[in-house]
Every structure is written in C-alpha cells, then in structure tokens.
C-alpha positions as CSV (number, residue, x, y, z in Angstrom):
1,M,-33.8,28.0,-27.5
2,A,-30.1,29.4,-27.0
3,P,-27.7,26.9,-25.7
4,S,-27.0,27.1,-22.1
5,F,-23.5,27.4,-21.3
6,L,-23.4,30.1,-24.2
7,V,-22.5,33.5,-23.1
8,P,-22.6,36.9,-24.9
9,T,-19.2,38.9,-24.7
10,G,-20.3,42.0,-26.6
11,D,-20.7,43.7,-23.1
12,L,-18.1,42.1,-21.5
13,F,-15.9,43.8,-24.2
14,R,-17.2,47.1,-24.0
15,H,-16.2,46.7,-20.2
16,R,-12.7,45.3,-20.0
17,G,-11.3,44.6,-16.4
18,V,-14.9,44.8,-15.3
19,R,-16.3,41.7,-13.2
20,H,-19.5,40.1,-14.6
21,P,-21.1,37.8,-12.3
22,V,-23.1,35.3,-14.0
23,T,-25.1,32.4,-13.2
24,L,-26.0,29.1,-16.1
25,R,-27.6,26.9,-15.5
26,G,-28.4,23.7,-17.7
27,V,-27.4,19.6,-18.0
28,L,-24.4,18.4,-19.1
29,A,-25.3,14.9,-20.3
30,G,-23.2,11.7,-20.6
31,I,-20.3,12.5,-18.2
32,E,-18.8,9.3,-17.1
33,L,-16.1,8.4,-14.9
34,S,-15.0,4.9,-14.2
35,S,-18.0,3.5,-11.7
36,S,-19.2,7.3,-11.4
37,R,-21.4,10.0,-13.6
38,L,-22.8,13.1,-13.6
39,T,-26.7,12.9,-12.9
40,A,-29.5,14.0,-15.3
41,D,-29.9,16.8,-13.0
42,E,-29.1,20.5,-13.6
43,V,-25.4,21.6,-13.3
44,V,-25.1,25.2,-11.7
45,A,-21.9,27.3,-12.4
46,E,-21.5,30.6,-10.7
47,L,-18.8,32.6,-12.7
48,V,-17.2,35.9,-12.9
49,L,-16.6,36.6,-16.7
50,E,-13.8,39.5,-17.3
51,A,-12.9,40.7,-20.0
52,Q,-8.7,41.1,-20.4
53,G,-7.5,41.8,-23.7
54,D,-8.8,40.0,-26.5
55,S,-9.0,37.3,-24.1
56,V,-12.0,36.3,-21.7
57,M,-11.1,35.2,-18.0
58,A,-14.1,32.7,-16.2
59,S,-14.1,31.7,-12.4
60,G,-16.3,30.3,-9.7
61,T,-17.3,27.6,-8.9
62,I,-19.5,24.6,-10.6
63,T,-22.2,22.4,-8.7
64,G,-23.9,19.3,-9.6
65,R,-25.1,15.8,-8.8
66,W,-23.2,12.3,-9.2
67,A,-24.2,9.0,-8.5
68,G,-22.4,5.9,-8.9
69,E,-21.4,2.2,-7.4
70,C,-19.5,1.9,-4.0
71,R,-16.5,0.3,-4.2
72,R,-16.8,-1.9,-1.4
73,C,-20.4,-2.6,-1.1
74,L,-21.6,-2.2,-5.1
75,E,-24.5,-0.6,-3.3
76,E,-25.8,2.7,-5.2
77,T,-24.3,5.7,-4.0
78,G,-24.1,9.6,-5.0
79,G,-23.3,13.0,-3.9
80,E,-22.9,16.6,-4.2
81,V,-19.2,17.8,-6.8
82,R,-18.3,20.6,-6.6
83,V,-15.4,22.2,-8.4
84,A,-13.5,25.7,-8.3
85,F,-13.3,26.9,-12.0
86,R,-11.0,29.2,-13.5
87,E,-10.1,29.0,-17.0
88,V,-9.0,31.2,-19.9
89,F,-10.8,31.9,-23.4
90,E,-9.5,33.6,-26.5
91,P,-9.4,34.0,-30.2
92,N,-6.3,31.4,-31.1
93,P,-6.5,29.3,-28.0
94,T,-3.4,27.2,-27.2
95,E,-4.0,23.5,-27.3
96,G,-4.4,22.2,-23.1
97,E,-3.9,25.5,-22.1
98,T,-6.8,27.8,-22.8
99,Y,-10.8,27.7,-24.6
100,P,-11.4,28.9,-28.0
101,L,-13.0,32.2,-27.9
102,G,-16.0,32.9,-30.6
103,A,-16.0,36.5,-32.1
104,D,-19.5,37.2,-29.8
105,E,-20.0,34.6,-27.6
106,V,-17.9,31.8,-25.6
107,D,-19.0,28.7,-25.1
108,L,-18.1,27.5,-21.3
109,E,-19.9,24.1,-21.8
110,P,-16.6,22.5,-23.2
111,A,-14.4,23.9,-20.0
112,L,-17.3,23.1,-17.6
113,R,-17.4,19.3,-18.9
114,E,-14.1,18.7,-18.5
115,A,-13.6,20.4,-15.0
116,V,-17.0,18.5,-14.0
117,A,-15.4,15.1,-15.8
118,L,-12.2,15.3,-13.4
119,A,-13.7,16.0,-10.1
120,L,-15.6,12.8,-10.3
121,P,-14.8,10.6,-8.0
122,L,-12.7,7.4,-9.7
123,A,-13.8,5.0,-6.8
124,P,-16.8,6.1,-4.6
125,L,-17.6,5.1,-1.5
126,C,-20.9,4.8,0.2
127,D,-19.5,5.5,3.6
128,E,-15.9,5.4,5.3
129,A,-16.9,2.8,7.7
130,C,-18.5,0.9,4.6
131,A,-17.3,-3.0,5.3
132,G,-18.2,-4.3,1.8
133,P,-20.7,-7.5,0.8
134,A,-21.6,-9.4,4.0
135,P,-20.0,-12.7,2.9
136,D,-22.2,-15.2,1.9
137,V,-19.8,-18.6,2.8
138,H,-19.7,-18.8,6.4
139,P,-16.5,-20.6,7.7
140,V,-16.6,-24.4,8.9
141,T,-14.8,-25.2,11.8
142,V,-12.1,-28.2,11.4
143,E,-11.1,-30.3,13.8
144,G,-7.2,-31.8,14.2
145,D,-6.1,-33.8,11.7
146,D,-4.8,-37.3,12.6
147,E,-1.7,-35.5,13.6
148,G,-3.2,-33.4,16.3
149,E,-2.6,-30.4,13.8
150,D,-5.4,-27.9,14.1
151,R,-6.6,-26.4,11.0
152,R,-7.9,-23.0,9.9
153,P,-11.6,-23.0,8.7
154,V,-12.6,-24.1,5.5
155,D,-13.9,-21.8,2.4
156,P,-16.4,-24.2,1.1
157,R,-15.9,-23.2,-2.8
158,W,-12.3,-24.4,-1.9
159,A,-13.2,-27.6,-0.8
160,A,-12.7,-29.8,-4.3
161,L,-8.7,-28.8,-4.1
162,D,-9.0,-30.4,-0.6
163,A,-8.9,-33.7,-2.5
164,L,-6.3,-32.9,-4.8
165,R,-3.1,-35.0,-4.0
166,F,0.5,-34.6,-5.5
167,D,2.8,-37.1,-5.9
C-alpha cells in the first residue's frame, strides 16, 4: 500500500501551470504539542498542486481532530484543527523555506505534519467560561482577635503556619 501523502508528479510536469485538485486522507501519528495532541483519526488534506518550472506548489486546507487537557479544569477537551496550507517543493530545497521534491513523486507528509503541529493549541481551553477546578478547600471564618481586628478567612492548608512565632 502506498503512503497516504505521497503524490506522483508525472502528470503535474506534463501539464505545467495547470492546477490539479487532490484530496488526501491518512493518519499523522505522534503529533503532540504541550498538552494537546492530534488524535488517531484520519487527517484530510484538500489541496491544489501545480507544477511551476522545476518545483511544485501545494496549497489548500488540512483538517483533523485534536484532544488535550483544559488548562483550567484539566478535563479532557478537543476540537477540530483547520490549517491553511501553502508550501513549495523543489529538487534542491532551501532549508526552512521549501521541501524536497522527488524525481517522480512528492512526499507531502513532512510539510503536513509541521503545519498541523504548529496549529495545535498550546494551552487548550474546554470553554471560555471555564472557571477551573472546583475548590476543595472551604474558607473558615475567623472572628476578630484580641485587638478587635477582623482577619481574612484562613485556608486550613496554611493553618500550621499560624502557629509559627518569630522573635
């Protein structure tokens, strides 16, 4: 079985300048960023490929599903990642600017992986109104001390520090 994101270039170079729409489907495993990750579901790349000179231009949209932990409540959350994609593939790629083009095919996977990884949320949020975890500490109301001053409620986790006295 041929890899999902490998496209033959023969037809592209026989008809230079003609836009060739392609829809590619496959799994991009192992993409994680911070506390979010691409799920094992299928990624769909709806692209238009065009041969220009000795290079191939690919543009379109990549869609996939992501999952992760909400940054506030730490519950599982997820959603759809949708990425605008536009890359150039050439026989002698410039590092950091273009991707390699094979003699008879173009492997889109490295470029797709990079684009999707950069689109994953760094700090996912399950809902804008998420208040975070429910506090498990209930404040204790303390009446005024000997001098008649009211004190703020004391967190029982810090109560041992109240016993400390410094000279």
